[in-house]
VOPAGU-2260 file (C-alpha; in pm, 1 decimal, decimal comma):
REM VOPAGU-2260
SITE   aa  ch    i         X         Y         Z
SITE  MET   A    0   -1655,1     308,8    2670,7
SITE  GLY   A    1   -1391,2      94,6    2498,3
SITE  LEU   A    2   -1318,4      40,9    2132,9
SITE  PRO   A    3   -1565,5    -167,1    1929,5
SITE  ILE   A    4   -1470,7    -533,1    1887,3
SITE  LYS   A    5   -1418,9    -488,2    1512,2
SITE  ALA   A    6   -1177,9    -200,9    1576,7
SITE  ARG   A    7    -976,1    -411,3    1821,1
SITE  VAL   A    8    -956,8    -701,0    1575,9
SITE  TYR   A    9    -844,3    -454,5    1308,1
SITE  ILE   A   10    -571,6    -309,9    1532,9
SITE  TYR   A   11    -440,7    -646,4    1649,2
SITE  GLY   A   12    -446,7    -782,7    1294,4
SITE  LEU   A   13    -244,4    -485,5    1174,5
SITE  ALA   A   14      -3,4    -532,3    1465,8
SITE  LEU   A   15      48,0    -897,9    1370,9
SITE  PHE   A   16     119,7    -795,2    1013,1
SITE  ALA   A   17     369,4    -536,1    1143,0
SITE  LEU   A   18     551,8    -800,0    1348,9
SITE  LEU   A   19     579,5   -1023,5    1043,1
SITE  ALA   A   20     715,0    -729,9     841,1
SITE  ILE   A   21     972,8    -650,8    1109,6
SITE  PHE   A   22    1085,2   -1013,5    1114,9
SITE  PHE   A   23    1103,3   -1025,9     733,9
SITE  TYR   A   24    1311,0    -709,0     697,6
SITE  SER   A   25    1531,9    -777,0    1000,8
SITE  ARG   A   26    1718,9   -1038,6     795,7
SITE  ASP   A   27    1878,8    -762,8     585,6
SITE  LEU   A   28    1927,3    -511,4     864,7
SITE  SER   A   29    2279,5    -370,8     868,2
SITE  PHE   A   30    2471,7     -45,5     832,7
SITE  SER   A   31    2732,5     -45,0     558,9
SITE  SER   A   32    2921,0     260,6     686,2
SITE  PRO   A   33    2926,9     531,5     955,3
SITE  TYR   A   34    2794,2     767,5     687,1
SITE  GLN   A   35    2484,1     551,0     645,6
SITE  THR   A   36    2443,4     534,4    1023,5
SITE  GLY   A   37    2454,1     914,1    1038,7
SITE  THR   A   38    2194,0     936,7     763,5
SITE  PHE   A   39    1970,1     695,4     954,8
SITE  MET   A   40    1999,8     909,2    1268,1
SITE  LEU   A   41    1924,7    1229,5    1075,6
SITE  PHE   A   42    1613,8    1081,0     913,6
SITE  THR   A   43    1503,0     951,3    1253,9
SITE  LEU   A   44    1540,6    1297,3    1405,7
SITE  LEU   A   45    1351,2    1466,0    1120,9
SITE  GLY   A   46    1077,4    1203,6    1133,3
SITE  PHE   A   47    1042,9    1235,4    1510,2
SITE  PHE   A   48     989,5    1612,3    1502,5
SITE  SER   A   49     753,5    1583,9    1204,0
SITE  GLU   A   50     535,6    1336,9    1395,7
SITE  VAL   A   51     545,3    1529,8    1722,7
SITE  TYR   A   52     428,1    1843,5    1541,9
SITE  ALA   A   53     177,6    1670,8    1313,1
SITE  THR   A   54    -139,1    1863,4    1229,4
SITE  TRP   A   55    -466,5    1726,3    1365,1
SITE  ILE   A   56    -758,3    1730,1    1117,6
SITE  PRO   A   57   -1080,7    1724,8    1324,7
SITE  ILE   A   58   -1323,6    1647,3    1042,8
SITE  TYR   A   59   -1120,6    1339,0     941,6
SITE  LYS   A   60   -1018,4    1243,6    1297,4
SITE  SER   A   61    -661,9    1191,0    1179,6
SITE  GLU   A   62    -330,3    1372,3    1138,7
SITE  ILE   A   63    -111,9    1480,8     850,5
SITE  SER   A   64     257,1    1562,5     874,7
SITE  SER   A   65     566,3    1616,2     663,0
SITE  SER   A   66     701,2    1280,6     785,0
SITE  ILE   A   67     559,8    1131,8     463,5
SITE  ALA   A   68     836,5    1308,3     268,6
SITE  ILE   A   69    1100,2    1191,4     515,4
SITE  TYR   A   70     995,9     825,5     509,1
SITE  LEU   A   71     975,6     822,0     129,0
SITE  ALA   A   72    1319,8     980,4     101,7
SITE  SER   A   73    1451,8     721,6     345,7
SITE  LEU   A   74    1316,0     442,6     125,2
SITE  PHE   A   75    1510,7     579,0    -171,4
SITE  VAL   A   76    1828,6     654,7      24,9
SITE  LEU   A   77    1849,5     378,7     287,9
SITE  GLY   A   78    1631,4     109,7     132,3
SITE  PRO   A   79    1325,0     -75,2     271,0
SITE  SER   A   80    1493,2    -268,8     554,3
SITE  LEU   A   81    1648,7      27,6     732,5
SITE  THR   A   82    1340,4     242,2     667,3
SITE  VAL   A   83    1108,5     -11,2     833,0
SITE  PHE   A   84    1318,5       7,1    1149,2
SITE  LEU   A   85    1355,2     383,5    1119,2
SITE  VAL   A   86     975,0     416,8    1113,2
SITE  LEU   A   87     941,7     171,8    1402,7
SITE  LEU   A   88    1185,5     372,3    1616,0
SITE  THR   A   89    1045,4     712,4    1514,7
SITE  SER   A   90     680,8     622,3    1572,2
SITE  LEU   A   91     749,9     456,1    1909,6
SITE  LEU   A   92     937,5     763,4    2033,5
SITE  SER   A   93     695,3    1022,5    1894,5
SITE  GLU   A   94     381,1     839,7    2011,1
SITE  THR   A   95     524,4     808,9    2361,7
SITE  VAL   A   96     599,9    1181,5    2375,7
SITE  ILE   A   97     267,9    1288,5    2222,0
SITE  ARG   A   98      43,2    1062,4    2429,8
SITE  TRP   A   99     223,7    1043,4    2763,1
SITE  GLU   A  100     -62,7    1218,0    2945,4
SITE  GLU   A  101    -304,9     962,3    2802,0
SITE  TRP   A  102     -86,4     682,9    2938,7
SITE  LYS   A  103    -139,9     823,3    3288,5
SITE  SER   A  104    -514,0     887,5    3249,6
SITE  ARG   A  105    -629,5     624,1    2998,1
SITE  PRO   A  106    -366,2     349,5    2975,6
SITE  LEU   A  107    -575,5     105,7    2770,8
SITE  PHE   A  108    -662,1     375,0    2517,1
SITE  PHE   A  109    -294,6     472,7    2502,0
SITE  VAL   A  110    -194,3     113,8    2426,7
SITE  HIS   A  111    -450,4      75,5    2147,6
SITE  VAL   A  112    -358,2     406,8    1984,2
SITE  MET   A  113      13,2     334,0    2016,9
SITE  ILE   A  114     -21,9     -13,4    1865,5
SITE  PHE   A  115    -232,0     112,2    1576,2
SITE  ASN   A  116     -17,3     412,7    1485,7
SITE  VAL   A  117     311,8     224,6    1505,2
SITE  ALA   A  118     172,5     -78,7    1320,8
SITE  GLN   A  119      13,2     118,6    1038,4
SITE  TRP   A  120     336,4     310,0     972,2
SITE  VAL   A  121     544,6      -8,4     973,7
SITE  VAL   A  122     303,7    -197,8     746,7
SITE  THR   A  123     271,8      98,5     509,9
SITE  VAL   A  124     649,0     123,3     468,5
SITE  ALA   A  125     692,1    -254,6     449,3
SITE  LEU   A  126     435,9    -294,9     170,1
SITE  THR   A  127     567,4      13,6      -8,1
SITE  GLY   A  128     911,5    -146,6      15,1
SITE  ILE   A  129     777,7    -441,4    -184,2
SITE  ILE   A  130     649,1    -199,5    -449,9
SITE  PHE   A  131     992,0     -31,9    -437,0
SITE  THR   A  132    1153,1    -365,8    -524,4
SITE  LEU   A  133     896,2    -458,9    -790,7
SITE  ALA   A  134     929,5    -115,8    -955,6
SITE  LYS   A  135    1300,8    -190,9    -992,6
SITE  VAL   A  136    1403,5     138,5    -841,2
SITE  SER   A  137    1782,3     153,7    -851,9
SITE  PHE   A  138    1955,1     149,9    -515,5
SITE  PRO   A  139    2127,8     365,3    -409,1
SITE  PHE   A  140    1871,2     580,4    -584,0
SITE  SER   A  141    1960,9     854,0    -834,2
SITE  LEU   A  142    1745,9    1094,5   -1033,7
SITE  SER   A  143    1996,2    1096,4   -1318,4
SITE  SER   A  144    1754,2     926,5   -1558,8
SITE  ALA   A  145    1388,2     963,5   -1654,2
SITE  GLY   A  146    1341,5     591,7   -1590,8
SITE  ASN   A  147    1435,7     630,3   -1227,0
SITE  PHE   A  148    1201,3     925,9   -1187,2
SITE  PHE   A  149     900,6     740,2   -1329,1
SITE  ALA   A  150     987,6     438,2   -1114,1
SITE  THR   A  151     922,1     654,6    -808,6
SITE  LEU   A  152     558,0     717,7    -904,7
SITE  PRO   A  153     416,2     373,7    -810,9
SITE  VAL   A  154     614,9     391,0    -486,0
SITE  PHE   A  155     464,7     727,6    -398,3
SITE  LEU   A  156     110,3     626,2    -498,0
SITE  SER   A  157     121,6     298,3    -306,9
SITE  TYR   A  158     253,1     476,0       2,7
SITE  ALA   A  159     -23,4     740,1      -7,9
SITE  VAL   A  160    -300,1     486,4     -71,8
SITE  LEU   A  161    -181,9     238,8     192,8
SITE  ASN   A  162    -125,4     500,1     461,3
SITE  HIS   A  163    -461,7     661,5     409,9
SITE  SER   A  164    -645,3     328,3     376,2
SITE  PHE   A  165    -526,0     212,6     717,9
SITE  VAL   A  166    -617,6     543,1     884,6
SITE  THR   A  167    -956,9     563,1     712,3
SITE  GLY   A  168   -1022,5     204,8     817,4
SITE  ILE   A  169    -985,1     272,6    1188,9
SITE  VAL   A  170   -1185,2     597,3    1164,2
SITE  SER   A  171   -1461,7     406,8     986,5
SITE  LEU   A  172   -1473,4     142,7    1261,5
SITE  THR   A  173   -1455,8     381,5    1558,6
SITE  ALA   A  174   -1645,9     689,6    1438,5
SITE  GLY   A  175   -1902,9     534,7    1205,8
SITE  LYS   A  176   -1769,4     716,2     899,6
SITE  GLU   A  177   -1814,3     556,7     559,3
SITE  PHE   A  178   -1480,0     416,0     443,6
SITE  PHE   A  179   -1498,3     501,6      72,8
SITE  TYR   A  180   -1638,3     848,2     134,6
SITE  GLY   A  181   -1364,5     928,2     386,6
SITE  PHE   A  182   -1096,0     784,0     160,8
SITE  LYS   A  183   -1211,3     973,9    -146,9
SITE  THR   A  184   -1272,9    1304,0      31,4
SITE  TYR   A  185    -940,4    1304,4     215,6
SITE  LEU   A  186    -736,6    1232,4     -96,8
SITE  LYS   A  187    -930,8    1496,7    -289,3
SITE  ASP   A  188    -884,6    1760,4     -19,8
SITE  PHE   A  189    -515,2    1686,6      38,0
SITE  SER   A  190    -392,4    1568,0    -302,3
SITE  LEU   A  191    -191,9    1888,8    -349,6
SITE  GLN   A  192     -28,1    1848,0      -9,3
SITE  TYR   A  193      63,8    1487,5     -92,8
SITE  LEU   A  194     216,5    1602,5    -421,6
SITE  VAL   A  195     425,8    1865,9    -243,5
SITE  LEU   A  196     547,8    1603,5       4,6
SITE  PHE   A  197     645,6    1374,6    -282,9
SITE  VAL   A  198     850,3    1655,4    -440,4
SITE  LEU   A  199    1010,2    1725,8    -101,3
SITE  ALA   A  200    1107,2    1358,8     -74,3
SITE  LEU   A  201    1284,4    1382,2    -409,6
SITE  LEU   A  202    1449,8    1706,6    -297,1
SITE  LEU   A  203    1586,9    1527,8       8,8
SITE  VAL   A  204    1726,9    1254,8    -217,3
SITE  VAL   A  205    1897,5    1510,4    -443,2
SITE  LEU   A  206    2046,0    1691,7    -143,4
SITE  TYR   A  207    2168,1    1360,7      -1,2
SITE  SER   A  208    2350,6    1291,4    -327,6
SITE  LEU   A  209    2551,9    1609,4    -263,8
SITE  SER   A  210    2624,8    1536,2     102,9
SITE  ILE   A  211    2445,7    1461,5     426,3
SITE  TRP   A  212    2500,4    1823,5     532,5
SITE  HIS   A  213    2310,1    1952,7     232,6
SITE  MET   A  214    2002,3    1771,3     365,7
SITE  PHE   A  215    1972,4    2030,0     641,1
SITE  LEU   A  216    1867,5    2274,9     368,6
SITE  ALA   A  217    1543,9    2075,5     338,6
SITE  ILE   A  218    1442,3    2169,9     691,9
SITE  VAL   A  219    1311,8    2508,0     572,8
SITE  PRO   A  220    1068,1    2370,5     308,8
SITE  LEU   A  221     962,9    2093,0     550,6
SITE  VAL   A  222     874,2    2355,0     810,8
SITE  LEU   A  223     694,8    2566,6     549,4
SITE  VAL   A  224     482,8    2269,1     442,1
SITE  HIS   A  225     397,6    2201,7     805,4
SITE  VAL   A  226     298,7    2566,3     858,4
SITE  SER   A  227      86,0    2563,1     541,0
SITE  PHE   A  228    -102,9    2255,4     667,2
SITE  ARG   A  229    -177,8    2422,6     996,3
SITE  SER   A  230    -273,2    2754,9     840,0
SITE  TYR   A  231    -509,5    2593,0     588,6
SITE  LEU   A  232    -685,3    2382,7     851,4
SITE  ARG   A  233    -696,3    2665,0    1105,6
SITE  LEU   A  234    -856,9    2892,3     846,3
SITE  GLN   A  235   -1124,1    2631,8     766,3
SITE  THR   A  236   -1191,3    2560,5    1133,0
SITE  GLU   A  237   -1205,6    2925,3    1234,6
SITE  THR   A  238   -1429,9    3011,9     939,3
SITE  ARG   A  239   -1679,4    2745,0    1037,6
SITE  LYS   A  240   -1665,6    2840,1    1406,0
SITE  THR   A  241   -1716,0    3207,2    1320,4
SITE  PHE   A  242   -2030,7    3148,8    1117,5
SITE  GLU   A  243   -2171,7    2904,6    1371,1
SITE  LYS   A  244   -2104,3    3159,8    1644,9
SITE  ILE   A  245   -2285,3    3426,5    1441,7
SITE  SER   A  246   -2578,8    3186,2    1405,8
SITE  ARG   A  247   -2586,3    3127,2    1782,7
SITE  ILE   A  248   -2573,8    3501,4    1848,9
SITE  LEU   A  249   -2862,5    3552,4    1607,5
SITE  ASP   A  250   -3061,3    3277,8    1778,0
SITE  GLU   A  251   -2994,9    3440,4    2113,7
SITE  ARG   A  252   -3135,8    3773,3    1992,0
SITE  ASP   A  253   -3467,8    3597,5    2033,5
SITE  HIS   A  254   -3472,1    3391,1    2353,5
SITE  TYR   A  255   -3757,0    3186,6    2209,8
SITE  THR   A  256   -3519,5    3037,6    1949,8
SITE  ALA   A  257   -3195,2    3033,6    2148,8
SITE  VAL   A  258   -3076,3    2696,0    2015,7
SITE  HIS   A  259   -3272,6    2688,3    1691,1
SITE  SER   A  260   -2986,3    2637,9    1443,8
SITE  SER   A  261   -2820,9    2354,7    1636,5
SITE  GLU   A  262   -3154,4    2178,1    1692,0
SITE  VAL   A  263   -3243,7    2208,2    1323,5
SITE  ALA   A  264   -2902,0    2066,5    1232,5
SITE  GLU   A  265   -2943,1    1770,3    1468,4
SITE  LEU   A  266   -3289,8    1687,9    1334,9
SITE  ALA   A  267   -3188,0    1736,6     970,2
SITE  VAL   A  268   -2895,1    1498,0    1020,9
SITE  LYS   A  269   -3132,6    1236,8    1166,3
SITE  ILE   A  270   -3362,3    1275,5     865,0
SITE  GLY   A  271   -3067,4    1227,4     630,9
SITE  GLN   A  272   -2957,7     918,4     821,9
SITE  GLU   A  273   -3312,2     781,2     815,8
SITE  MET   A  274   -3308,9     822,8     437,9
SITE  GLY   A  275   -2981,7     630,7     415,3
SITE  LEU   A  276   -2780,4     918,2     268,4
SITE  PRO   A  277   -2401,5     881,7     230,5
SITE  GLN   A  278   -2181,0    1023,3     504,2
SITE  GLY   A  279   -2072,5    1306,5     275,5
SITE  GLU   A  280   -2429,1    1430,0     231,1
SITE  ILE   A  281   -2494,4    1399,4     605,4
SITE  GLU   A  282   -2197,3    1624,7     677,7
SITE  LYS   A  283   -2318,1    1878,7     421,2
SITE  ILE   A  284   -2661,7    1882,3     585,4
SITE  ASP   A  285   -2504,2    1949,0     925,3
SITE  ILE   A  286   -2283,1    2229,2     791,9
SITE  ALA   A  287   -2566,0    2398,6     600,0
SITE  ALA   A  288   -2826,3    2370,3     875,6
SITE  ARG   A  289   -2600,7    2533,3    1133,2
SITE  VAL   A  290   -2570,2    2850,9     924,3
SITE  HIS   A  291   -2904,1    2848,9     740,5
SITE  ASP   A  292   -3026,0    3161,4     923,4
SITE  VAL   A  293   -2698,9    3356,0     932,9
SITE  GLY   A  294   -2849,6    3610,0     689,7
SITE  LYS   A  295   -3082,8    3729,3     965,2
SITE  ILE   A  296   -2790,0    3940,8    1078,8
SITE  ALA   A  297   -2922,3    4195,1     825,4
SITE  VAL   A  298   -3280,9    4183,2     958,9
SITE  PRO   A  299   -3361,6    4461,6    1210,3
SITE  ASP   A  300   -3471,2    4358,1    1559,9
SITE  ALA   A  301   -3796,2    4546,4    1508,4
SITE  ILE   A  302   -3886,6    4291,6    1240,6
SITE  LEU   A  303   -3710,2    3982,1    1370,0
SITE  LEU   A  304   -3852,3    4013,3    1722,8
SITE  LYS   A  305   -4192,5    4157,9    1634,6
SITE  PRO   A  306   -4458,9    3989,5    1854,4
SITE  THR   A  307   -4736,6    4040,2    1596,3
SITE  PRO   A  308   -4769,6    3930,0    1231,1
SITE  LEU   A  309   -4537,6    4109,2     986,0
SITE  THR   A  310   -4664,5    4360,8     734,3
SITE  GLU   A  311   -4611,9    4305,1     362,5
SITE  GLU   A  312   -4311,3    4538,5     359,5
SITE  GLU   A  313   -4162,5    4368,5     663,6
SITE  TRP   A  314   -4204,0    4030,1     495,5
SITE  LYS   A  315   -4006,0    4157,1     196,8
SITE  VAL   A  316   -3716,8    4237,2     430,1
SITE  MET   A  317   -3745,6    3902,5     610,3
SITE  LYS   A  318   -3753,8    3707,6     283,4
SITE  ARG   A  319   -3413,5    3844,7     189,6
SITE  HIS   A  320   -3233,7    3660,0     467,8
SITE  PRO   A  321   -3178,4    3333,6     269,8
SITE  LEU   A  322   -3017,5    3536,1      -9,7
SITE  ILE   A  323   -2794,4    3715,4     238,5
SITE  SER   A  324   -2704,0    3385,2     405,7
SITE  ALA   A  325   -2596,7    3236,5      72,3
SITE  GLU   A  326   -2404,0    3549,1     -27,1
SITE  LEU   A  327   -2213,3    3545,7     302,2
SITE  ILE   A  328   -2096,2    3186,0     270,5
SITE  GLU   A  329   -2072,4    3106,2    -100,4
SITE  GLY   A  330   -1721,5    3248,3    -144,0
SITE  LEU   A  331   -1579,8    3031,1     134,4
SITE  GLU   A  332   -1441,1    2691,0      35,9
SITE  ILE   A  333   -1592,8    2497,3     324,9
SITE  TYR   A  334   -1942,1    2630,7     247,4
SITE  THR   A  335   -1936,2    2632,7    -133,9
SITE  PRO   A  336   -2100,7    2286,3    -167,6
SITE  VAL   A  337   -2393,1    2389,6      56,8
SITE  ALA   A  338   -2459,5    2748,6     -53,7
SITE  ASP   A  339   -2756,8    2641,5    -269,7
SITE  ALA   A  340   -2908,9    2446,2      19,3
SITE  VAL   A  341   -2887,4    2754,3     242,2
SITE  ARG   A  342   -3032,5    2981,8     -27,2
SITE  HIS   A  343   -3332,4    2759,1     -98,6
SITE  GLU   A  344   -3418,2    2629,9     249,4
SITE  HIS   A  345   -3739,0    2838,3     249,3
SITE  GLU   A  346   -3862,7    2713,2     -87,8
SITE  ARG   A  347   -4178,7    2502,0     -76,4
SITE  TRP   A  348   -4271,4    2186,0    -267,2
SITE  ASP   A  349   -4568,8    2356,2    -436,5
SITE  GLY   A  350   -4365,6    2662,5    -540,2
SITE  SER   A  351   -4510,6    2896,7    -277,7
SITE  GLY   A  352   -4178,9    2955,3     -98,9
SITE  TYR   A  353   -3898,7    3207,6    -139,4
SITE  PRO   A  354   -3662,0    3354,0    -258,0
SITE  ASP   A  355   -3692,2    3205,0    -610,0
SITE  GLY   A  356   -4027,6    3026,7    -607,5
SITE  LEU   A  357   -3876,4    2688,8    -692,7
SITE  LYS   A  358   -4101,6    2385,7    -669,1
SITE  GLY   A  359   -4073,8    2009,2    -653,6
SITE  LYS   A  360   -3740,0    1864,9    -752,3
SITE  GLU   A  361   -3617,8    2207,3    -864,6
SITE  ILE   A  362   -3543,9    2264,9    -495,1
SITE  PRO   A  363   -3199,9    2130,5    -394,9
SITE  PHE   A  364   -3241,6    1802,0    -211,8
SITE  LEU   A  365   -3049,2    1909,8      98,2
SITE  ALA   A  366   -3261,3    2225,4     120,2
SITE  ARG   A  367   -3576,8    2009,4     130,3
SITE  ILE   A  368   -3439,5    1816,0     427,0
SITE  ILE   A  369   -3335,9    2128,1     618,9
SITE  ALA   A  370   -3675,4    2286,5     545,7
SITE  ALA   A  371   -3859,1    1992,5     703,1
SITE  ALA   A  372   -3640,1    2004,6    1014,3
SITE  ASP   A  373   -3673,7    2384,2    1032,1
SITE  ILE   A  374   -4053,6    2377,1    1013,6
SITE  TYR   A  375   -4089,1    2104,9    1277,3
SITE  ASN   A  376   -3853,0    2288,5    1512,9
SITE  ALA   A  377   -4041,1    2615,0    1458,3
SITE  LEU   A  378   -4375,4    2447,6    1534,3
SITE  THR   A  379   -4250,1    2293,4    1858,5
SITE  THR   A  380   -4084,6    2614,9    1980,0
SITE  PRO   A  381   -4292,4    2873,8    2172,3
SITE  ARG   A  382   -4329,5    3216,2    2012,6
SITE  PRO   A  383   -4451,2    3549,2    2157,4
SITE  TYR   A  384   -4776,8    3516,3    1962,3
SITE  ARG   A  385   -4846,4    3143,8    2027,4
SITE  LYS   A  386   -4760,2    2848,5    2247,8
SITE  ALA   A  387   -4541,1    2566,5    2125,2
SITE  PHE   A  388   -4723,7    2287,2    1945,0
SITE  THR   A  389   -4734,4    1953,0    2118,9
SITE  ARG   A  390   -4566,5    1666,7    1935,6
SITE  GLU   A  391   -4905,5    1538,0    1822,5
SITE  GLN   A  392   -5013,4    1881,9    1696,0
SITE  ALA   A  393   -4682,5    1928,6    1512,7
SITE  VAL   A  394   -4708,2    1584,3    1351,1
SITE  GLU   A  395   -5061,5    1662,0    1236,6
SITE  SER   A  396   -4943,9    1990,5    1081,1
SITE  ILE   A  397   -4647,8    1821,0     911,5
SITE  GLN   A  398   -4878,9    1555,7     765,6
SITE  LYS   A  399   -5095,4    1831,9     616,0
SITE  MET   A  400   -4785,1    1990,7     460,6
SITE  ARG   A  401   -4680,8    1664,9     290,2
SITE  GLY   A  402   -4680,3    1722,3     -85,4
SITE  LYS   A  403   -4777,8    2087,3     -37,4
SITE  ASP   A  404   -4502,2    2263,2     154,9
SITE  LEU   A  405   -4271,9    1965,4     200,8
SITE  ASP   A  406   -4122,8    1692,0     -15,1
SITE  PRO   A  407   -4339,2    1380,3      49,4
SITE  ILE   A  408   -4039,0    1146,5      79,2
SITE  VAL   A  409   -3857,0    1380,2     317,6
SITE  THR   A  410   -4178,1    1426,0     517,8
SITE  ASP   A  411   -4215,6    1050,4     559,5
SITE  ALA   A  412   -3856,5    1025,9     683,1
SITE  LEU   A  413   -3916,8    1311,0     930,3
SITE  LEU   A  414   -4228,7    1140,5    1064,6
SITE  ARG   A  415   -4035,8     816,0    1112,9
SITE  VAL   A  416   -3766,4    1003,7    1305,5
SITE  ILE   A  417   -4029,4    1167,3    1528,1
SITE  ALA   A  418   -4197,2     830,9    1587,9
SITE  SER   A  419   -3864,4     670,9    1683,4
SITE  GLN   A  420   -3798,8     947,7    1937,5
SITE  ARG   A  421   -4128,6     868,7    2105,3
SITE  THR   A  422   -4026,0     511,0    2185,4
């Protein structure tokens, strides 16, 4: 399956803009000295390795690298014209190295990705170069005055906004992500990293003012920033995978519910989409639903797998699992926004649920959605003490729960999802 038409138009439009930028800046392209040529080559080398070892961010379907600091420093040291061609050369080389296997297996995909990545870097630097000129940043740049320092701020901000806007745009068109949600969330999550890269860019400029050899000292902090990116993202990814794996293991303790958590997550996401929720809320629903039963790790098999109704004492133990689930995840950054949804997924609209007896709109909205998906999945899954409900029987039961156990609006959305699956 190829790229959507809108995505192709976006890529080719950006490529056209990049060609115009290259033509515009080529008029001033020249090296004033061998020293400047050496600086250009050093920045190209640093940029190449930064791009080749960029960190992939799965949730955003994009990459982040320390090349941002290198390209900004190049703007201040070499000026816009040379930096545009530096970025063109660096991105062409790095993209070829990174995606060579894709060229052999998926040539058309390779071409589209290559065109987009090269074009967005060139256009970002070209437009930032205009801001550089308008901000009246002195060239060659020096941090000897406060005025020069503050002149760098609009350059940095425009670079960050432009770069991320172009990347968020293509992700929005190809992956169905909401543009403004992706833009806002990415900048919020990585604002500190962007700030560090800005400081590193200024450090490179200061070192350059001493000599080109002093710039090699910046390699250590550039590598450290790169390692910190990878460590942060690996920790988040491994944390999520660990808890989802625990949930799958718990599901597999009872072969009747072997894929319960993933099925609940899929249905809850569909309910959220049916209700027109923003992409950010949809992602929270998916994250929460996949770990909503992780607290059952503390429930003994004798209770969890009991083929007959639970006693009152056994129910007390079972009813603790939402609390345990929330306690397990609430201290982890990736799960903090959804801890309440996990804790209150077993609350009921009329206040008859647990663990806190919340009712109506006291129950977190995401918890109400997960509860509806959880109940429907439970009804349509066979248990030792009963057969699985047919779709019609489950729908009838859900309709009876509307306004009693379940939020009426969420129930209506669930019923629409079920009806759409029938067609």
